[in-house]
N, C-alpha and C positions, 0 to 999 in steps of 0.2 A: 187836505193835501198840503196846504201851506205849513201846517204844523209838522207834517211828516218830512217835508223838505228841510225845514229849519232844524229838525232833530237830526237828520242825516248830516247836515252841514256842521252842527255842533260836534257830532261824533267824529267827523273828519278832522276838525280843528284840534280836538282833544288827542286824537291819534298822532297828529304831526307834532304837537307839543311833547307828547310822551317820547317820540323818537328822538327829538332834540335833547330832551332831558336825560335820556338813558346814558349817553356817554359821560355826561357830567356826574351822574350818580355812580357810574363805574369808576370814574377817576377818583371819587371820594373813597371807594372801597379798596383801592390798591394798598399793598403793604409797604410801599416805599414813600417816605415822607417827602413832601413837596415844598416849594418856596424856600423860606429861610430855615426850615427844619433840617436837621442833620441827615445825610444820605445813609440810610440804614435799612436792614431787614427788620420789620416789626413782627414779632412772634407772640403767640398767645402765652407761652411760658418759656423760660430758659432753664434747661436742666444741665448745668455744667458742674455741679457738685463742688467739693473742696471748701475749705474755710473761707469766709468773706475776707477780702483784702490779702489773700495769700500771694497773689500774683498781680503784676501790673498789666491790666487788660485794657488800658486806655488807648494805646497806639499799637500798630503792628510790630514796631521795634520792641516796645515794652513787653508785649506778649511773648515774642520769641526769646528775648534775653532772659526773662524771668522763668519761662518754662524750661529752657535748657539749663539754667542755673539750678533749679529745683531738681531736675533729672540728674545732673552731675552729683548733687548731694544725696541722691536717693530718697528725696522727700516726695514720694508719689502721692501722698494725700494732698499736698499743696499743688503738685503738678496736674492733678486731675481737674482742677478748676479751669484749665485751659481748653477742655474738651466739651463739645455739645453732644450729649448722650441721647438725643431725642430719637434717633433711628436704631438704637441698640437695645435688643431685648435683655431683660434681666439686668439692666444697668443700675437698678436701685441698690444692688449689693456693693458696698464700699470696696470690697476686695476686687470685684470685677472692674470697677472704675480705676483702681490703682494699677491693675494689671494692664488695662488698655493704655493708660498714661505711660507706663513703663515701656510697652511695646512701641508706641508712637515715638517716644524719645529714642529708642534703639534704632528705629528706621531713619529718623532724621540724622542721628549721629553716625550711623554706619553706612547708609545707602544714598544719602543726598549730600551734594556739595552746596551748602547754603550760600546764597549771594546776599550778604548782609547789607551791602550798599543799596540794594533795591527795596529795602524795607523802610518806609517813611516813619518818621518819629512824630507824626501828627495824628490826632484822632480822626480827621477826615481823609487820611491816607493820600493827601496831595503831595506829589513828588516835586519838590522845589529844586532838585539837583539836575533834572533832565534838561535837555535843550528845548528851545522853543519849537523846533521842527517835530518833536515827538507829539503825536496826536493826543496823548494822555497828559501832556504838560498842563498843570494848573487845574486838573479835573479831579474832583472828589471821587473816592471809590469805597464800595462797601464789601468788596471781595478781592482777594489777592491770591494768585497761584504762586507758591514758593518752590514748586518742583514737580516732577513727574516720575513715576515708577512703572515699569512695564509688567503687566500681568495678563496672561492668556492672550497674547498678541495684541494688546491694546494698552495705551498709556493711561494710567490712573493719576489724576491730579491730586496734589496735596494742597488744600486751600485753607485759608483763614477768612472769616467773615465777621462783619460788624452787626451784632444783633441787639435789639432793644425789647425787653419784655414790658408788659403794661406796668405803669407806675415805677419803672426802673430806668437806670442810666444805660446808655449804649456801651457795649463791651466788645472787644475783639477776642474770638475763640476759634478753635479748629472746627470747621464745618461738620455738620451731622453726617454728611455722606462720606467725608474723609474718615471720620471716626468709625463709621460702619465698615469701611474697607480695611481697617487696620488688621484684623485677624488674618485675612487672606494675604495681605502684603507681608505680614510677619512670617507666615508660613513659607513664603517664597524667598524673602530676603533676610529673615532672622537667622540666628545661629543654628548650626546642625546639632544633632544629638552628641556628636563627638566633642564639639565645642562646649556644650553644656556640662560635659563630664570633666572638663578641665578645672583645675583649682581657681579660686577667685583671684588669686595673685596674678596668674597669667592672663586673666580676662580684663584686668584693669588697663586703663589707657596709659600708654608710654609717652608718646609725643605725636603731634599732628592728630590724625584720627586713628592711628594705629594702636592696637593693644599689644601687650607683651607677647602673647602667643603668636600674633601675626609676624612680629619681628623674627621670632624663632622659626616659624613655619615657612616663610618665604624662601630662605636659602635651602631648606630641606626639600621643598617642592621642586625648586630648580635643579637640585642635585639628582633627585629621582628622575626628572625629565631628561636630564643629560645622560644618565645611566641607560634609560630606555632607548635613547637615540643611538648611543654607542653600540648597544647590543644589536639593534636593528641594522646598523651599518655593517657590523662584522658578519651578521647572519646572511645578509644579502650578498656581501662580498664573497663569502665562502660558498654560497649556493651558485654564484656566477662562475667561480673557478671550477666548479664541478661540472657545469654544462659545457657542451662542445663549443669551442671558440668559432665564431662565425654563424652559429645557429640563431634562430629567431629568439629563443629563450635567453641566450647569452646577451644579445643586444638589448632586450627589454629590461633584464635585470640590471645591466650597467646603466641604462637610462634612468631607471626609477630609484637608484640607490640613494642619491642625495635627497630628492623630494620625499621619499619614504622616511628617511632619517629625520627630516624636519617635521613631518606629520607625527612621527612617534613622540618627538619632544613636545610639540604643542598639544597633541591629544592626551598624553599622560598628564601634562600640567592641567589641562581642562578637567580631566576625569577626577583627579585628586581634589581640585578646588570644589567641584560639584558634590563630591561625596563627603569630604571631611571638613573642608574649610570654605568659608564664604568671606573673602576679603572685603573690606568696607571702604566707603567714602571715596575720596579722590584716587586712592590706589586701585579700587575696582573700576573706576571710570577710565583709568589709563590701561589697565590690564585687559579688560573685556574687549575693547576694539582691537588691541594688539593681538590677543588670542584668536579672535575671529579672523583677522588678516592672515596670521600664520597658518591656520588650519585651511582656510580657503585657498591660499597661495600654494600650500603643499599639495592639496588635492588637484588643483589646476595644473601644477607642474607635472604631477604623475600622469594625468590624462594626456597632456601635450607630449610628454616624453614617450609614452606608449605609442601615440599616433606617429610621432617622428621616427621611432625605432622601426615600426612596422613598414613605414614608407621607405626608409633607407634600405631595409632588408629586401623589400620587393624590387626596388630599382637596382641595387647592387647585384642581386642574383641574375638579373637580366641585362647586365651591361653590354655583353656582346650582341645580344639580340636587338637591343635598342639602337646600337650603333650601326646595325645592318642598314644600308641605304634604302633597301626595299621595304623596310618595316615601318612605314609611315603611320599606320594605324596605332601601333603600340606607342610610338613617340607622342602622337596626339593625345592618346588616352592618359599616359602618365604625366604629361604636361598639364592637362586639365585637372587631373587628380591633385597635382601639386597646388594648383590655384585654389581648388576647393578646400584643400587642407589649410591654406593660409586664411581663407575666409572663415572657416570653422574656428581656427585659432583666434582670430580677431573677435568673433562673436562670443567665444568662451571667455576671453579676457574681459570683454565689456560686461558680460553676464555676471562674472565673478566680482567685478568692481561694483556693479549695482547691488549685488547681494550683500557685499561688505558694508556698503553705505546704509542699506536698510537694516541689516541685522545689528550693526554696531550702535545704532540709535544716536548718531552724533548730535542730533538737534537737542537732545535732552542732556547730554553729557558735556558738550562743549559750547552749547548756546546756539541760538538761531542766527547769530552773526555769521557763522560758517556757511549756512545755507544761503544767506543773503549775499555773501561774497563769492559764492560758488560760480556764478556767471563770469565775474571778473577773473577769477582764478582759471576758469576754463579757457577764457580768451588768451590769457598769458601762456598757458600750457600749449594751446594750439599754435600760437605764434612761435613758441620755442621749438615745437616739434614739427613745424611745417615741412622741413626737409625730409624727415623720416616718414611722415604721412604721404608726401609726394612719391617717395621711393616705394612705399607699400602699394600705392595705386599703380605705379609703373610696373611692378612685378606682376600684378594681376593683369594689366594690359598686355604685357609680353606673353603671358600664358594663353590668354583667350585670342589674341591676334595671331598667335603662333609665329611670330617673327623669329623666335629662337625657342626650340623645343628641347626637352631632355633627350640627349642622344644625338643632337644635330652637330655636324662638323662646321665650325666657324673659324674665321680668321680674325683674331683680336690683337691689335697693336703689333702686327707682323708675325704673330705666332699662330700656328695651326693647333686648334683646340677642339675638344668635345665638350658640349654642355652637360655637366654632371648633375647640377642641382640649381634650381631657381628658388632663392630665398626671399625674405621680405625686402631686404635692402641690397643684397648682393647676389651675383651669380658665381657658382663655383665651376671653373673650367679645368679640364684635364688636358695637358699638352701631350704631344706625341711621345715625349720622353718621360711621361708619368709625373710631371710636376703639376702642382695645383695653382691656378691663377684665380684670385678673388677679385672680381670686377664689379663695380657699382651698377645697379640696374639702370641708372640714368645714362650710362654710356651706351646702352642698347635701345634707348628710346629717344635720346637727343642727338645721337651721332650715328653715322652710317657704319655698317660693318658687313662683312661678307658671310653669307650662309651658303655653304657648299652642298647642302642636302635639302634645301627648301623645296625644290621642284625636281630637277634632274640631278641625281647624285654623280653622274659622270662629269669629268672636267678635263680640260686640256692642261697637261703638265709640260713644262718647258725647261730646257737646259740651255744656258747661254755660255759660249766659249769666247774668250778674247784671243784672236789669232793674228798672226803677223799679216801685214798688208800684202805680202807676196804669196800668202797661202792660196792653194787651189781649192776653193770651196767644193767644186764638183767632185774632188777626190774623196770628200767625207760623205757625200750623199749616198754612195754605195753602201758603206758600213751602216749608215743610219737606216736605209731601207731594209737592209738585212736584219737589223734589230727589231724593227716594228713588225716585220712579217714572222719572226720567230718567237717573240716574247708573248707569253700567254695572257698577260695583263693588259695588252694593248687591244683596244676595241676600235673598229672602223679604221683600218690602216690608211684608207683613202684620205682621211682628214689630216694625216701627218704631213708636216711641211718643214722645210729648211729655208731660212731667210737670213740675209745680211741686214741687220736692223740699225747698224751705226758704224761710222768710220771716223777715225782720228788720224793724226799725223803718224803715230807709231803702231796702231793696231786697228782692227775692225772687230765688231761684235757680231757673232753668228748665233741665231736662235734656232733650236730644234724643238718642235712641238709634236706631241702625240696625245691621243685621248685615252684616259684610263676610266674604268667603270666606277670607281669611287675614290675618295680622298686617301683612304688607308692604303689601298694597293697602288694608288697613283704616286704616293711618296716613295715607296720601295722601287717602283718602276723608274721614277726619276733618277734615283741614285744609280740604278743599274745602267740606265741610258748614259748618264754622265761618265761613268767608268768605262763603258764601251767606246764612247767617242774619244775620250782622252787616250785610250790605248791605241785606237786607230790613228789619231793624229800623231802620236809618238812614233808609230811605225813609219808613217809617211814622211815624218820629219827626218828620220834617220836613214832614208833610202840612199840619198846621195850626199856628196859633200855640200859645202855651203853654197856659194855663189856659182852659177846663176840658178841652181835648182830651187824649187819652191821651198820656202821656210814656213812652217805651221805655227811655231812659237816665236815670239819676239826675240830678237838677237841683241837687245840693248846691253844686257849684262856681258855677253861674249865680246861685243865691240869694245866695251870699256876695258875688259881684261886685256885684249890685244893691244889697245893703245897704251896701256900702262906698261906692258912688257916691252913694246918697241921704244918707249921713252927711257 
């Protein structure tokens, strides 16, 4: 039993030692050199082809410079030394290797904007130019990503790696996965069949990264896009003139004419580029986001224009019904519909902006610095647009709180108006004489105003007359009572009242009030009442001679004339 126990103890100790020894053994099997050895990928064999010493593969900078130089000279046999063909089938054929090198050069030359300053000129790839705050400062690297290309809705990295075969020196080459992706990337970003049919003279580089055919093609593409835009504009204009003015179709066609013209230009430009020409390098990096922005903006404007035109058509056709004081339900409905329209508009704009940011792939074309500074830029934009954002929220507040509804009669700055439209930042008011007043929404949220149809549309209208202090007010009460009992727009005659509201040395103010059923009829009734009372006062004023008979109109002018004649 003692032997059995000691045997179990020895087995346990052996197992523990094996567990501690396993990590050390695994560490020895890693393919990355440790300690003072160079930071590399150790590979069983390096299959990069090409004549020995054809390229400078000691540093990342040397690799890129020598590869691009060999490609520019058309020396594909030498350029093939920069590629690791381990993941490529049938790569033993020299022709296949030269073709892959040529296609990779074309991708780098046409489709990527290389940042040469980010390529270290040291074998260990330590970046000595970066700031001390960079986490990679002073760190050796065995892999560097020089760019990304989009393929099938994902970004494909273009990498270079430092490899060391057994009994060989470390070298920098394009990674095996990058070389494996070259055929698919070339199919997506390489020249079209039309380009391949062009003469070699036109396909040669002119300046920057532009070939001669690109310099010739760009103006032609722009001209064709402009022609398509002009034809679209004229066609929609002609179609609009043929439709009945004031109809739904006429309003929609007028609203979408300009956005559709922009879409025709951007869409034609994009279709020609995708079919015949694939512009390269920085030109593509500039035109691709601009093209997406134009197309998305045009589609967004068309959708918003249609929504706006339909809403305007619906409200304009029901102007009289909406202004009817008894039609509260329709005013509530169209006001809320207007608020929903503004919310949908804001959501569509935000959605389009997000789609543009995602589709244009700004991170790969303009650098991650844009993304890093997006928060700061957003804060600056929000601070600059705080007034507009406040107005937008105020317009939604007005719509849902129903302080002013479409069709309501309001008094704004002493003017009697109807609310005709509630926009993002302004209200459009229509005055009684058909003028349009544009008022900021802040005036209806931060200041008080009169809403004459909020609850009870009826209102007291009043006429004030300035009469002589010798006037007999009782003599005007009879004509006033006669008017309120005979006029069809006066409701509840018992509410009518005649009052002396002020008195001065030369005159007194008399106010006559009566209730009308709504502001529109009340205005007309007020004018008729004023005319009736002035006529009555004139008749009473002319009944007798001057003194001592009552005088209804002040005699200041006549006294002055008499005094001047006597002098």
